Each structure stands twice: as C-alpha cells, then as structure tokens.
C-alpha positions as a Markdown table, in Angstrom:
| # | Residue | x | y | z |
|---|---|---|---|---|
| 1 | Met | 12.0 | -2.7 | -18.2 |
| 2 | Leu | 10.4 | -6.2 | -18.5 |
| 3 | Gln | 8.1 | -7.0 | -21.4 |
| 4 | His | 4.9 | -7.9 | -19.8 |
| 5 | Asn | 2.3 | -10.1 | -21.4 |
| 6 | Thr | -1.1 | -8.1 | -21.9 |
| 7 | Cys | -3.3 | -10.7 | -20.0 |
| 8 | His | -0.6 | -11.3 | -17.2 |
| 9 | Ser | -0.3 | -7.4 | -16.7 |
| 10 | His | -4.2 | -6.9 | -16.8 |
| 11 | Asn | -4.6 | -9.6 | -14.0 |
| 12 | Ile | -1.9 | -7.9 | -11.9 |
| 13 | Gln | -3.7 | -4.4 | -12.4 |
| 14 | Lys | -6.9 | -5.9 | -11.0 |
| 15 | Leu | -4.9 | -7.4 | -8.1 |
| 16 | Phe | -3.6 | -3.8 | -7.4 |
| 17 | Ile | -7.1 | -2.4 | -7.2 |
| 18 | Ile | -8.5 | -5.3 | -5.0 |
| 19 | Thr | -5.5 | -4.9 | -2.5 |
| 20 | Thr | -6.1 | -1.1 | -2.4 |
| 21 | Leu | -9.8 | -1.6 | -1.5 |
| 22 | Ala | -8.7 | -4.3 | 1.1 |
| 23 | Met | -6.6 | -1.8 | 2.9 |
| 24 | Met | -9.5 | 0.5 | 3.5 |
| 25 | Phe | -10.8 | -2.3 | 6.0 |
| 26 | Pro | -9.8 | -2.8 | 9.6 |
| 27 | Phe | -6.1 | -3.8 | 9.6 |
| 28 | Pro | -6.7 | -7.7 | 10.5 |
| 29 | Ile | -8.7 | -7.9 | 7.3 |
| 30 | Ala | -6.6 | -5.7 | 5.5 |
| 31 | Cys | -3.5 | -7.6 | 6.5 |
| 32 | Leu | -4.9 | -11.1 | 5.6 |
| 33 | Leu | -5.9 | -9.8 | 2.2 |
| 34 | Phe | -2.7 | -8.2 | 1.5 |
| 35 | Phe | -1.0 | -11.5 | 2.5 |
| 36 | Ile | -3.0 | -13.5 | 0.1 |
| 37 | Ala | -2.4 | -10.8 | -2.9 |
| 38 | Thr | 1.3 | -11.3 | -2.2 |
| 39 | Ile | 1.1 | -15.1 | -2.2 |
| 40 | Leu | -0.7 | -14.8 | -5.7 |
| 41 | Leu | 2.1 | -12.4 | -6.9 |
| 42 | Leu | 4.7 | -15.2 | -6.0 |
| 43 | Phe | 3.2 | -17.6 | -8.3 |
| 44 | Gln | 3.8 | -15.2 | -11.2 |
| 45 | Lys | 6.7 | -16.5 | -13.1 |
| 46 | Ser | 8.5 | -13.2 | -13.6 |
| 47 | Phe | 9.2 | -12.6 | -9.9 |
| 48 | Arg | 12.6 | -14.0 | -9.8 |
| 49 | Glu | 13.6 | -11.9 | -12.8 |
| 50 | Leu | 12.1 | -8.8 | -11.1 |
| 51 | Val | 14.3 | -9.4 | -8.1 |
| 52 | Lys | 17.6 | -10.2 | -10.1 |
| 53 | Gln | 17.4 | -6.9 | -12.1 |
| 54 | Ser | 16.4 | -4.7 | -9.0 |
| 55 | Leu | 19.3 | -3.1 | -7.2 |
| 56 | Pro | 17.3 | -1.9 | -4.3 |
| 57 | His | 16.5 | -5.4 | -3.3 |
| 58 | Lys | 20.2 | -6.1 | -2.3 |
| 59 | Leu | 19.9 | -3.2 | 0.0 |
| 60 | Leu | 16.5 | -4.4 | 1.3 |
| 61 | Gly | 18.1 | -8.0 | 1.8 |
| 62 | Ala | 20.7 | -6.4 | 3.9 |
| 63 | Phe | 18.4 | -4.4 | 5.9 |
| 64 | Phe | 16.0 | -7.3 | 6.5 |
| 65 | Ser | 19.1 | -9.3 | 7.7 |
| 66 | Val | 20.0 | -6.5 | 10.3 |
| 67 | Ser | 16.5 | -6.2 | 11.6 |
| 68 | Ser | 16.1 | -10.0 | 12.0 |
| 69 | Ile | 19.5 | -10.5 | 13.6 |
| 70 | Ala | 18.9 | -7.5 | 16.1 |
| 71 | Ser | 15.3 | -8.7 | 16.9 |
| 72 | Leu | 16.4 | -12.0 | 17.7 |
| 73 | Leu | 19.5 | -11.1 | 19.7 |
| 74 | Ala | 17.4 | -8.8 | 21.7 |
| 75 | Gln | 14.6 | -11.5 | 21.9 |
| 76 | Asn | 12.1 | -9.1 | 20.5 |
| 77 | Tyr | 10.1 | -11.7 | 18.8 |
| 78 | Leu | 7.4 | -9.1 | 17.7 |
| 79 | Gly | 10.2 | -7.0 | 16.1 |
| 80 | Ala | 11.0 | -10.4 | 14.2 |
| 81 | Ala | 7.5 | -10.6 | 13.2 |
| 82 | Ile | 7.2 | -7.0 | 11.9 |
| 83 | Thr | 10.6 | -7.6 | 9.8 |
| 84 | Leu | 8.8 | -10.6 | 8.1 |
| 85 | Ala | 5.7 | -8.2 | 7.4 |
| 86 | Leu | 8.2 | -5.6 | 5.8 |
| 87 | Met | 9.5 | -8.4 | 3.6 |
| 88 | Ile | 5.8 | -9.3 | 2.5 |
| 89 | Phe | 5.6 | -5.5 | 1.6 |
| 90 | Ala | 8.8 | -5.7 | -0.4 |
| 91 | Ile | 7.5 | -8.5 | -2.4 |
| 92 | Tyr | 4.3 | -6.9 | -3.2 |
| 93 | Phe | 5.6 | -3.5 | -4.2 |
| 94 | Thr | 8.4 | -5.3 | -6.4 |
| 95 | Tyr | 5.6 | -6.0 | -8.6 |
| 96 | Tyr | 3.8 | -2.7 | -8.2 |
| 97 | Val | 6.7 | -0.6 | -9.0 |
| 98 | Asn | 7.3 | -2.5 | -12.3 |
| 99 | Tyr | 3.7 | -3.0 | -13.4 |
| 100 | Val | 1.2 | -0.3 | -12.2 |
| 101 | Ser | 0.0 | 1.7 | -15.2 |
| 102 | Lys | -1.1 | 5.4 | -15.2 |
| 103 | Lys | -4.8 | 4.3 | -15.5 |
| 104 | Thr | -4.6 | 2.0 | -12.7 |
| 105 | Phe | -2.7 | 4.5 | -10.5 |
| 106 | Glu | -5.5 | 7.2 | -11.1 |
| 107 | Cys | -8.1 | 4.5 | -10.3 |
| 108 | Leu | -6.4 | 3.6 | -7.1 |
| 109 | Leu | -6.2 | 7.2 | -6.0 |
| 110 | Asp | -9.9 | 7.7 | -6.7 |
| 111 | Ile | -10.6 | 4.4 | -4.5 |
| 112 | Leu | -8.6 | 5.9 | -1.8 |
| 113 | Leu | -10.5 | 9.2 | -2.0 |
| 114 | Thr | -13.9 | 7.5 | -2.3 |
| 115 | Cys | -13.2 | 5.4 | 0.7 |
| 116 | Ser | -11.8 | 8.3 | 2.8 |
| 117 | Phe | -15.2 | 10.1 | 2.3 |
| 118 | Phe | -17.0 | 7.3 | 4.2 |
| 119 | His | -14.1 | 6.9 | 6.7 |
| 120 | Ala | -14.8 | 10.6 | 7.4 |
| 121 | Ile | -18.5 | 10.0 | 8.1 |
| 122 | Tyr | -17.7 | 7.0 | 10.3 |
| 123 | Ala | -14.9 | 9.0 | 12.2 |
| 124 | Ser | -17.5 | 11.7 | 12.9 |
| 125 | Leu | -20.1 | 9.2 | 14.4 |
| 126 | Glu | -17.2 | 7.8 | 16.5 |
| 127 | Ala | -16.3 | 11.3 | 17.8 |
| 128 | Trp | -20.0 | 11.8 | 18.8 |
| 129 | Phe | -20.3 | 8.5 | 20.3 |
| 130 | Ile | -23.1 | 7.5 | 17.8 |
| 131 | Leu | -21.4 | 4.4 | 16.5 |
| 132 | Pro | -18.8 | 2.4 | 18.6 |
| 133 | Pro | -15.1 | 2.1 | 17.5 |
| 134 | Val | -13.8 | -1.1 | 16.0 |
| 135 | Asp | -13.3 | -3.4 | 19.1 |
| 136 | Tyr | -9.5 | -4.5 | 18.6 |
| 137 | Asn | -9.1 | -5.3 | 22.3 |
| 138 | Ala | -11.6 | -8.3 | 21.6 |
| 139 | Leu | -9.0 | -9.8 | 19.2 |
| 140 | His | -6.1 | -9.5 | 21.7 |
| 141 | Pro | -5.7 | -7.8 | 25.2 |
| 142 | Met | -2.6 | -5.9 | 24.0 |
| 143 | Leu | -4.5 | -4.2 | 21.3 |
| 144 | Val | -6.1 | -0.9 | 22.3 |
| 145 | Thr | -9.6 | 0.4 | 21.5 |
| 146 | Trp | -9.9 | 4.0 | 21.4 |
| 147 | Arg | -13.1 | 5.0 | 23.5 |
| 148 | Asp | -12.3 | 8.6 | 24.6 |
| 149 | Gly | -14.0 | 10.2 | 21.6 |
| 150 | Arg | -10.9 | 10.3 | 19.4 |
| 151 | Ala | -11.7 | 9.0 | 16.0 |
| 152 | Asp | -9.6 | 6.4 | 14.3 |
| 153 | Ser | -12.1 | 5.0 | 11.8 |
| 154 | Phe | -10.6 | 1.6 | 10.5 |
| 155 | Phe | -6.9 | 2.6 | 11.0 |
| 156 | Phe | -6.4 | 1.2 | 14.7 |
| 157 | Asn | -5.1 | 4.5 | 16.1 |
| 158 | Pro | -6.1 | 8.1 | 15.7 |
| 159 | Asn | -2.8 | 9.2 | 14.8 |
| 160 | Tyr | -2.6 | 6.7 | 12.0 |
| 161 | Tyr | -6.0 | 7.8 | 10.8 |
| 162 | Ala | -4.8 | 11.5 | 10.9 |
| 163 | Leu | -1.8 | 10.9 | 8.6 |
| 164 | Phe | -4.1 | 9.1 | 6.3 |
| 165 | Cys | -6.5 | 12.0 | 6.1 |
| 166 | Ala | -3.6 | 14.3 | 5.4 |
| 167 | Phe | -2.5 | 12.1 | 2.6 |
| 168 | Thr | -5.9 | 12.1 | 1.0 |
| 169 | Val | -6.2 | 15.9 | 1.4 |
| 170 | Leu | -3.0 | 16.3 | -0.8 |
| 171 | Ile | -4.3 | 13.7 | -3.2 |
| 172 | Ala | -7.4 | 15.6 | -3.7 |
| 173 | Gly | -5.3 | 18.7 | -4.6 |
| 174 | Tyr | -3.5 | 16.5 | -7.1 |
| 175 | Lys | -6.8 | 15.3 | -8.5 |
| 176 | Ile | -8.1 | 19.0 | -8.6 |
| 177 | Tyr | -5.2 | 19.8 | -10.9 |
| 178 | Tyr | -6.3 | 17.4 | -13.5 |
| 179 | Ala | -10.1 | 18.2 | -13.2 |
| 180 | Ser | -11.9 | 18.9 | -16.2 |
| 181 | Ser | -15.5 | 19.6 | -15.0 |
| 182 | Leu | -17.2 | 21.4 | -12.3 |
| 183 | Lys | -18.3 | 18.2 | -11.0 |
| 184 | Gln | -14.9 | 17.0 | -10.5 |
| 185 | Tyr | -13.8 | 20.2 | -8.8 |
| 186 | Val | -16.8 | 19.9 | -6.4 |
| 187 | Trp | -16.2 | 16.2 | -5.6 |
| 188 | Tyr | -12.5 | 16.5 | -4.9 |
| 189 | Gly | -13.2 | 19.6 | -2.8 |
| 190 | Val | -15.8 | 17.9 | -0.8 |
| 191 | Val | -13.5 | 14.9 | -0.1 |
| 192 | Ala | -10.7 | 17.3 | 1.0 |
| 193 | Leu | -13.0 | 19.1 | 3.3 |
| 194 | Phe | -14.5 | 15.7 | 4.9 |
| 195 | Asn | -11.0 | 14.7 | 5.3 |
| 196 | Gly | -10.1 | 17.8 | 7.1 |
| 197 | Phe | -13.0 | 17.3 | 9.5 |
| 198 | Gly | -11.7 | 13.6 | 9.8 |
| 199 | Met | -8.5 | 15.0 | 10.9 |
| 200 | Leu | -9.9 | 17.0 | 13.5 |
| 201 | Phe | -12.1 | 14.2 | 15.0 |
| 202 | Thr | -8.7 | 12.4 | 15.6 |
| 203 | Leu | -7.6 | 15.1 | 18.1 |
| 204 | Thr | -4.2 | 14.8 | 16.9 |
| 205 | Arg | -2.3 | 17.9 | 17.7 |
| 206 | Thr | 0.9 | 17.6 | 15.4 |
| 207 | Ile | -0.9 | 16.7 | 12.2 |
| 208 | Leu | -2.5 | 20.1 | 11.3 |
| 209 | Pro | 0.9 | 22.1 | 11.3 |
| 210 | Ser | 2.4 | 19.1 | 9.4 |
| 211 | Leu | -0.2 | 19.2 | 6.7 |
| 212 | Leu | 0.0 | 22.9 | 6.4 |
| 213 | Ile | 3.7 | 22.7 | 5.7 |
| 214 | Ala | 3.0 | 19.9 | 3.1 |
| 215 | Leu | 0.5 | 21.8 | 1.4 |
| 216 | Leu | 3.0 | 24.8 | 1.2 |
| 217 | Ala | 5.5 | 22.4 | -0.4 |
| 218 | Phe | 2.7 | 21.3 | -2.9 |
| 219 | Val | 1.9 | 25.1 | -3.9 |
| 220 | Ile | 5.7 | 25.6 | -4.2 |
| 221 | Phe | 6.2 | 22.6 | -6.6 |
| 222 | Ile | 2.9 | 22.6 | -8.6 |
| 223 | Arg | 3.5 | 25.6 | -10.8 |
| 224 | Ser | -0.1 | 26.3 | -11.1 |
| 225 | Arg | -1.3 | 29.8 | -10.4 |
| 226 | Arg | -5.0 | 28.9 | -10.1 |
| 227 | Leu | -4.2 | 26.0 | -7.5 |
| 228 | Lys | -1.7 | 28.0 | -5.9 |
| 229 | Arg | -4.3 | 30.5 | -5.1 |
| 230 | Leu | -6.9 | 28.1 | -4.0 |
| 231 | Ile | -4.6 | 26.2 | -1.8 |
| 232 | Gly | -3.2 | 29.4 | -0.4 |
| 233 | Leu | -6.8 | 30.7 | 0.5 |
| 234 | Ile | -7.6 | 27.2 | 2.2 |
| 235 | Thr | -4.4 | 27.5 | 4.3 |
| 236 | Ile | -5.1 | 30.9 | 5.4 |
| 237 | Ile | -8.8 | 29.9 | 6.5 |
| 238 | Ile | -7.4 | 27.0 | 8.4 |
| 239 | Ile | -4.8 | 29.0 | 10.2 |
| 240 | Val | -7.4 | 31.7 | 11.2 |
| 241 | Val | -9.9 | 29.1 | 12.4 |
| 242 | Ala | -7.3 | 27.4 | 14.3 |
| 243 | Ile | -6.1 | 30.6 | 16.2 |
| 244 | Leu | -9.8 | 31.6 | 16.9 |
| 245 | Phe | -11.0 | 28.2 | 18.1 |
| 246 | Tyr | -8.2 | 26.2 | 19.2 |
| 247 | Arg | -9.1 | 26.6 | 22.9 |
| 248 | His | -12.4 | 25.0 | 22.5 |
| 249 | Ile | -10.8 | 21.7 | 21.1 |
| 250 | Pro | -10.1 | 18.9 | 23.6 |
| 251 | Arg | -6.4 | 18.4 | 23.9 |
| 252 | Phe | -5.5 | 21.8 | 22.1 |
| 253 | Asp | -5.3 | 24.0 | 25.1 |
| 254 | Leu | -1.8 | 25.3 | 26.3 |
| 255 | Glu | -1.9 | 23.1 | 29.3 |
| 256 | Ala | -2.4 | 19.9 | 27.4 |
| 257 | Ile | 0.2 | 20.9 | 24.9 |
| 258 | Asp | 2.6 | 21.6 | 27.7 |
| 259 | Glu | 1.9 | 18.2 | 29.3 |
| 260 | His | 2.2 | 16.6 | 25.8 |
| 261 | Ile | 5.8 | 18.0 | 25.3 |
| 262 | Asp | 6.9 | 16.7 | 28.7 |
| 263 | Ile | 5.7 | 13.2 | 27.8 |
| 264 | Arg | 7.6 | 13.5 | 24.5 |
| 265 | Leu | 10.7 | 14.5 | 26.3 |
| 266 | Asp | 10.6 | 11.5 | 28.6 |
| 267 | Ile | 10.0 | 9.2 | 25.7 |
| 268 | Trp | 13.0 | 10.7 | 23.8 |
| 269 | Val | 15.3 | 10.6 | 26.8 |
| 270 | Ser | 14.6 | 7.0 | 27.6 |
| 271 | Ser | 15.0 | 6.1 | 23.8 |
| 272 | Phe | 18.2 | 8.1 | 23.4 |
| 273 | Thr | 19.7 | 6.2 | 26.5 |
| 274 | Glu | 18.7 | 2.8 | 25.3 |
| 275 | Phe | 20.2 | 3.5 | 21.8 |
| 276 | Phe | 23.6 | 3.1 | 23.4 |
| 277 | Asn | 22.9 | -0.3 | 24.6 |
| 278 | Ala | 22.9 | -1.4 | 20.9 |
| 279 | Pro | 24.2 | 1.3 | 18.7 |
| 280 | Leu | 25.3 | -0.7 | 15.8 |
| 281 | Ile | 22.1 | -2.7 | 14.8 |
| 282 | Gly | 19.6 | -1.7 | 17.4 |
| 283 | Gln | 17.1 | -4.2 | 19.0 |
| 284 | Gly | 14.5 | -4.5 | 16.0 |
| 285 | Pro | 11.3 | -2.8 | 15.4 |
| 286 | Leu | 9.1 | -1.6 | 18.5 |
| 287 | Thr | 12.2 | -1.6 | 20.6 |
| 288 | Tyr | 10.7 | 1.2 | 22.7 |
| 289 | Met | 7.5 | -0.8 | 23.6 |
| 290 | Thr | 10.1 | -3.6 | 25.1 |
| 291 | Ile | 12.2 | -1.2 | 27.2 |
| 292 | Tyr | 9.7 | 1.7 | 28.5 |
| 293 | Glu | 9.3 | -0.2 | 31.8 |
| 294 | Lys | 12.9 | -0.4 | 32.1 |
| 295 | Tyr | 13.2 | 3.6 | 32.5 |
| 296 | Asn | 9.5 | 3.9 | 34.0 |
| 297 | Ser | 8.8 | 6.0 | 30.9 |
| 298 | Tyr | 5.5 | 6.6 | 29.1 |
| 299 | Pro | 3.9 | 3.4 | 27.9 |
| 300 | Thr | 3.6 | 3.4 | 24.1 |
| 301 | Gln | 4.7 | 1.7 | 20.8 |
| 302 | His | 7.4 | 3.8 | 19.5 |
| 303 | Ala | 9.9 | 6.6 | 20.2 |
| 304 | His | 7.7 | 9.4 | 18.8 |
| 305 | Asn | 10.3 | 10.7 | 16.6 |
| 306 | Leu | 11.3 | 9.1 | 13.3 |
| 307 | Leu | 15.0 | 9.7 | 13.4 |
| 308 | Leu | 15.5 | 8.6 | 16.9 |
| 309 | Asp | 13.1 | 5.5 | 16.5 |
| 310 | Thr | 14.8 | 4.4 | 13.5 |
| 311 | Leu | 18.3 | 4.6 | 15.4 |
| 312 | Leu | 16.6 | 2.8 | 18.4 |
| 313 | Asn | 15.2 | -0.1 | 16.3 |
| 314 | Tyr | 17.9 | -0.6 | 13.6 |
| 315 | Gly | 21.3 | 1.1 | 15.0 |
| 316 | Ile | 23.7 | 3.1 | 12.8 |
| 317 | Ile | 23.9 | 0.3 | 10.2 |
| 318 | Gly | 20.2 | 0.1 | 9.9 |
| 319 | Phe | 19.9 | 3.8 | 9.5 |
| 320 | Val | 22.5 | 4.0 | 6.8 |
| 321 | Leu | 20.7 | 1.1 | 4.9 |
| 322 | Ile | 17.3 | 2.9 | 5.5 |
| 323 | Ser | 18.9 | 6.2 | 4.2 |
| 324 | Arg | 20.2 | 4.8 | 1.0 |
| 325 | Leu | 16.9 | 3.1 | 0.3 |
| 326 | Cys | 15.1 | 6.4 | 0.8 |
| 327 | Tyr | 17.3 | 8.0 | -1.6 |
| 328 | Asp | 16.6 | 5.3 | -4.1 |
| 329 | Leu | 12.8 | 6.0 | -3.5 |
| 330 | Ile | 13.3 | 9.9 | -3.9 |
| 331 | Leu | 15.7 | 9.5 | -7.0 |
| 332 | Pro | 12.8 | 9.0 | -9.6 |
| 333 | Leu | 11.1 | 12.2 | -8.4 |
| 334 | Lys | 14.1 | 14.1 | -9.6 |
| 335 | Ser | 13.8 | 12.7 | -13.2 |
| 336 | Ile | 10.0 | 13.9 | -13.4 |
| 337 | Lys | 10.6 | 17.4 | -12.1 |
| 338 | Asn | 10.5 | 18.9 | -15.6 |
| 339 | Ser | 7.9 | 16.6 | -17.1 |
| 340 | Tyr | 4.8 | 18.4 | -18.3 |
| 341 | Gln | 2.7 | 15.3 | -17.9 |
| 342 | Leu | 3.8 | 14.4 | -14.6 |
| 343 | Lys | 4.5 | 17.7 | -12.8 |
| 344 | Ala | 1.5 | 17.2 | -10.6 |
| 345 | Leu | 2.7 | 13.8 | -9.6 |
| 346 | Tyr | 6.2 | 15.5 | -8.7 |
| 347 | Ser | 4.4 | 17.8 | -6.5 |
| 348 | Leu | 2.3 | 15.1 | -4.8 |
| 349 | Gly | 5.4 | 13.0 | -4.2 |
| 350 | Met | 7.3 | 16.0 | -2.6 |
| 351 | Ser | 4.6 | 17.0 | -0.4 |
| 352 | Phe | 4.0 | 13.3 | 0.7 |
| 353 | Ile | 7.8 | 13.2 | 1.8 |
| 354 | Val | 7.5 | 16.7 | 3.4 |
| 355 | Leu | 4.4 | 15.4 | 5.4 |
| 356 | Val | 6.1 | 12.4 | 6.7 |
| 357 | Val | 9.3 | 14.0 | 7.7 |
| 358 | Val | 7.8 | 17.0 | 9.3 |
| 359 | His | 5.1 | 14.8 | 11.1 |
| 360 | Gly | 8.1 | 12.4 | 11.9 |
| 361 | Ile | 9.5 | 15.0 | 14.3 |
| 362 | Met | 6.8 | 14.4 | 16.9 |
| 363 | Asp | 5.3 | 11.1 | 16.0 |
| 364 | Val | 6.0 | 7.9 | 13.9 |
| 365 | Thr | 2.9 | 7.1 | 12.0 |
| 366 | Ile | 4.3 | 6.1 | 8.5 |
| 367 | Phe | 5.2 | 2.6 | 9.8 |
| 368 | Trp | 1.8 | 1.1 | 9.9 |
| 369 | Val | 0.6 | -1.1 | 7.4 |
| 370 | Gln | -2.4 | 1.2 | 5.8 |
| 371 | Thr | -0.4 | 4.5 | 6.1 |
| 372 | Leu | 2.9 | 2.8 | 4.6 |
| 373 | Phe | 0.8 | 1.3 | 1.9 |
| 374 | Val | -0.7 | 4.6 | 0.8 |
| 375 | Phe | 2.8 | 6.4 | 0.9 |
| 376 | Leu | 4.4 | 3.6 | -1.1 |
| 377 | Leu | 1.3 | 3.6 | -3.6 |
| 378 | Val | 2.2 | 7.1 | -4.6 |
| 379 | Ile | 6.0 | 7.2 | -4.4 |
| 380 | Leu | 6.7 | 3.6 | -6.2 |
| 381 | Ala | 4.3 | 4.6 | -9.1 |
| 382 | Ile | 6.6 | 7.1 | -10.4 |
| 383 | Pro | 9.2 | 5.0 | -12.1 |
| 384 | Asn | 6.8 | 3.1 | -14.1 |
| 385 | Leu | 4.6 | 6.0 | -15.0 |
| 386 | Gln | 7.7 | 7.9 | -16.1 |
| 387 | Arg | 8.6 | 4.9 | -18.3 |
| 388 | Glu | 4.9 | 4.9 | -19.7 |
| 389 | Asp | 5.1 | 8.6 | -20.3 |
| 390 | Thr | 8.5 | 8.3 | -22.1 |
| 391 | Ser | 7.2 | 5.6 | -24.4 |
| 392 | Ile | 4.1 | 7.6 | -25.3 |
| 393 | His | 6.3 | 10.6 | -26.2 |
| 394 | Asp | 8.7 | 8.4 | -28.3 |
| 395 | Leu | 5.8 | 7.0 | -30.2 |
| 396 | Asn | 4.2 | 10.5 | -30.9 |
| 397 | Asn | 7.6 | 11.5 | -32.1 |
C-alpha cells in the first residue's frame, strides 16, 4: 500500500465526494465532470506508481486492446469511443481503490441515498406527467427521450434508473444495520420506500424479482436476526402486493409479458447468430446496435443478456479477460467475510453482485456510466477499507 501524504489524500477524498454528486446529474453533465475529475487525478504524481504495482491493470490493458482492435476492425467507432470511456473509468477507480477512506465511503453512500430521495420525487412527477423528462433528443437525434410515462429521472433510460433504485434499496439496508438512532432508522427506511416507488414508476418488469433475490442474498449474508426479520417482512409484503395488483400496473399483464419474452428471444437469436461472425474478439461495445437491421430484429442498444452481450461485443478472448477481472474484483470480498467490522459491507457487496447477475439474465443495465459508477463505488472500496480496518486492529493490539 502506498504511503499517502495527508493533504494530498484529503484533496482526493474531496474529489471523490464531488464526483459522486456529479454522477447524480443528467449523464452529459455527469460525464463532463467525471472526465474533469479524472484529468485532475492524472496530475497527481503517484499515478504511475499506482499503475506499476497494480496487477489488474495488466488485464485491463489487454482487455482495452482487444476492445479497441475489435471496434476498429468492425468499423464500430462508437464502440471505440466507449472503450476510451472505460479507460477513463479505470484511471479514476485506480485512485479510488487505493485512497478511499471509511469515512469518505460512508459519506458517498449518504450522498447517493439523499440524491435518490429527490430522484424518486422527480420520477413520480415524470410518471404523472406533471414535469417533463430530460430532453436528451434535443442534444442528438439518436438519443431517446422517454415520453410514455416510464420514469427515468436523470438516468437516460428507465431500466438504468430501475437498477439505481435497486442499488439504493440495498444501500439503505446496509445503513440500517449501522443505524444508532430512531431518526436514522426512519430516514433510511423512508429512502428505501421512496426508491421502491421510483422503481415501480420505471415500469421495468425484470427489476422487482431481481431485487427480491438480491435482498434474499443480503439477508443470508448479513447475520443479523433483527435485520433479517425486517427485510423478510418487507419481501413478503412486496410479493403479496405484486400478486394482488400486478394486473393493474401497465406492462405487467400476462399478454405484455408474453410479448416481452418474444422480443427478447428475437434479440438473443440475432445476437447469437452474429457472435459466430467474430467469435474470438467480437466487434466492440454496442455491437447489437450496429447489426439489428441486418437481421430485421428489435431495435435496441444491446443483447439484453449480460453473458450474450459480452460474447457478442468482446468475443471469447474478451470474455475470458473480463471473467478474470471480475474474479479479481470479487476476491477481496472473501477476505472480509469473517470481519466483524466489515460484515455488513460483505453482505452489501455480495447482494450487489447477485443483483447485477440476476438482472443480467434479461437486461444489460450495469454498463451505463451512472450504474457502473455506483457498483464500482461499493465493490472497489473494499480493499482499502479492509487495509484501514487491519491497521486500526493492529494499533489497538
């Protein structure tokens, strides 16, 4: 671990806070401020040292090479641009994984929860047509503005916002575990409730069962009887309400769900067929968006299955590299499994992974700038928080 200058580290912590706030704005603003933050980090003298001692960056370099070559060979220039954006993410989170402190991490989670509360209010006003959605189409004709009553708040797409809501419900559960006053219990409970409503306003059919499974994972790993009972009760209420009222929710009737499955099958067949045209390295990010017309398939951005979309975009070689990178991300979770101080963080990290994997069966919402940021903000905090916890433990002994 690098020895950090106190002033230097303090400035970086503030930058993490500002960037997290920026990510709660519409994505053009979020992307611009995130880019500026990354440029500021590049001016820090310790960046080269961070890269040299960080093994995953060798894997990242190989993955970015595969993605860039695949995109350029397929003339998928948007895919090449997204590869560049992923490189910027890698630079930013190289600092984050080495510098974020426990105090800053908890502050970042509180920022996400507070902002999510206001996002949920805005989403309700969108769903009831009281306020208009953010007009992305005015920025570029290819960008879609949802005007059908499906709320997306500041997240560009209702499905991306739905995943964000699910993340914040899990974060609220994590915060409830550490709550020390009635005021905190009430606040985090209200935030979870509001995000539950925000999720419903997206009319996203696959997010509710995904969240229920993630909540089950959180309950299994948390090892807190009180929280298990609370989340178990909430889960039962959600299931009962869903069974009783699903017919009255748009897009949730059986006929609409049947049509939804037919569309997914059409997308998957086209994607699987195209995969064999470049099975080794794929054709770069957003390949499906460049080939759906070829198969007269449903027009959308991706293959709506995380595994299939990864193979289509990056091929077998890219899939192997991503699998190894995911293993390196998950590995620190194992090391905090039996830590008393970090057991709630372990449960949060595991439930995040379960949520992404389960929701990834029917959709690909993790590869969006804001949802990916929130996911990495939690998962990549673990190594440094573990080092901090170990240092405190050693000092006490």
